C-alpha positions in Angstrom: -155.5 -52.0 -12.8 -155.3 -55.2 -14.9 -152.8 -58.0 -14.2 -150.9 -57.2 -17.4 -150.5 -53.6 -16.1 -148.9 -55.0 -12.9 -146.6 -57.2 -15.0 -145.6 -54.1 -17.0 -144.9 -52.1 -13.9 -142.8 -54.9 -12.5 -140.8 -55.1 -15.8 -140.3 -51.3 -15.9 -139.2 -51.0 -12.2 -137.3 -54.2 -11.7 -134.2 -52.5 -10.5 -136.1 -50.3 -8.0 -137.8 -53.4 -6.6 -134.5 -55.3 -6.4 -133.0 -52.5 -4.4 -135.9 -52.4 -2.0 -135.8 -56.1 -1.5 -132.0 -56.1 -1.0 -132.5 -53.4 1.7 -135.2 -55.4 3.4 -133.1 -58.6 3.3 -130.1 -56.8 4.7 -132.2 -55.3 7.6 -133.5 -58.8 8.5 -130.1 -60.5 8.2 -129.0 -59.5 11.7 -128.5 -56.7 14.2 -128.9 -53.1 13.1 -125.4 -52.1 11.9 -126.1 -48.5 12.9 -126.8 -49.6 16.5 -123.8 -52.0 16.7 -121.4 -51.4 19.6 -117.9 -50.2 18.6 -116.3 -52.5 21.2 -118.0 -55.5 19.7 -117.0 -54.4 16.2 -113.3 -54.4 17.3 -113.6 -58.0 18.4 -115.1 -59.2 15.1 -113.1 -61.1 12.5 -112.2 -59.2 9.4 -114.8 -61.2 7.4 -117.6 -60.4 10.0 -116.6 -56.7 9.9 -116.8 -56.6 6.1 -120.2 -58.3 6.2 -121.5 -55.7 8.8 -120.2 -52.8 6.7 -121.7 -54.3 3.5 -125.1 -54.6 5.3 -124.8 -51.0 6.5 -124.1 -49.8 2.9 -127.1 -51.7 1.6 -129.5 -50.5 4.3 -128.4 -46.9 4.1 -127.9 -46.7 0.3 -130.8 -44.4 -0.4 -130.1 -42.1 2.5 -126.4 -41.9 1.8 -127.1 -41.0 -1.9 -129.5 -38.2 -0.7 -127.0 -36.9 1.9 -124.1 -37.0 -0.5 -126.1 -35.0 -3.1 -127.7 -32.6 -0.5 -124.3 -31.8 1.0 -122.5 -31.9 -2.3 -120.1 -34.2 -0.5 -117.5 -36.6 -1.8 -117.7 -38.6 1.4 -119.5 -38.7 4.7 -119.3 -40.6 8.0 -122.4 -41.9 9.6 -122.7 -42.9 13.2 -126.0 -44.2 14.4 -128.6 -41.9 12.8 -126.3 -38.9 12.4 -123.9 -37.7 9.7 -121.0 -36.7 11.8 -118.6 -35.6 9.1 -118.6 -34.8 5.4 -116.3 -33.2 2.8 -116.6 -32.1 -0.8 -112.9 -33.0 -1.3 -112.6 -36.6 -2.7 -108.8 -36.5 -2.5 -108.6 -36.2 1.3 -110.3 -39.2 3.0 -110.1 -39.6 6.7 -107.8 -42.5 7.8 -109.5 -45.6 9.3 -108.3 -44.5 12.7 -110.0 -41.1 12.2 -113.2 -42.8 11.1 -113.1 -45.0 14.2 -112.6 -42.0 16.5 -116.0 -40.6 15.3 -117.7 -43.6 16.9 -116.1 -43.3 20.3 -118.4 -40.7 21.8 -121.5 -42.7 21.2 -119.8 -46.2 21.4 -121.3 -47.0 17.9 -119.6 -48.2 14.7 -118.9 -45.3 12.3 -119.3 -45.9 8.6 -117.5 -44.0 5.9 -119.4 -43.7 2.6 -117.9 -42.3 -0.6 -119.7 -40.8 -3.6 -119.3 -42.8 -6.8 -116.6 -41.8 -9.1 -117.6 -40.2 -12.5 -116.8 -43.6 -14.1 -119.2 -45.3 -11.7 -122.1 -42.8 -12.1 -124.1 -45.2 -14.2 -124.4 -47.5 -11.1 -125.4 -44.6 -8.8 -124.4 -46.6 -5.8 -122.0 -45.2 -3.2 -119.1 -47.5 -2.3 -118.3 -48.3 1.3 -115.0 -48.4 3.0 -114.6 -50.6 6.0 -113.0 -49.1 9.0 -109.7 -50.6 10.1 -109.7 -53.3 12.8 -106.8 -51.5 14.4 -107.6 -49.4 17.4 -106.2 -45.9 17.3 -103.0 -45.5 19.2 
């Protein structure tokens, strides 16, 4: 392969390389969000919670896209390495308290991921919804 071929590949696959590098940077930016203790999450500031959730969404982006498609789901909840809930109904999202309850058995932070809306399909990136900082009553 000639150097010009490599340059052409880089040009054609720029967005794919960008996503891979974003994922690597998010993984190296701190603790694994999918192994983060729920109790510590509750103690974080809102900004730190949002940063952790954003890192989780970047790290899990490819897996979440595959899981949403495979399950034909509108949303899913991931705790650790497991998808613990999913639904095809985009109109009924679990409350932040319900999402947090999914993390209690393992003591890990649960993450709610939503499929992109039809208007967002060009981006093909699931959005993330941070869990509430409020503890369930």
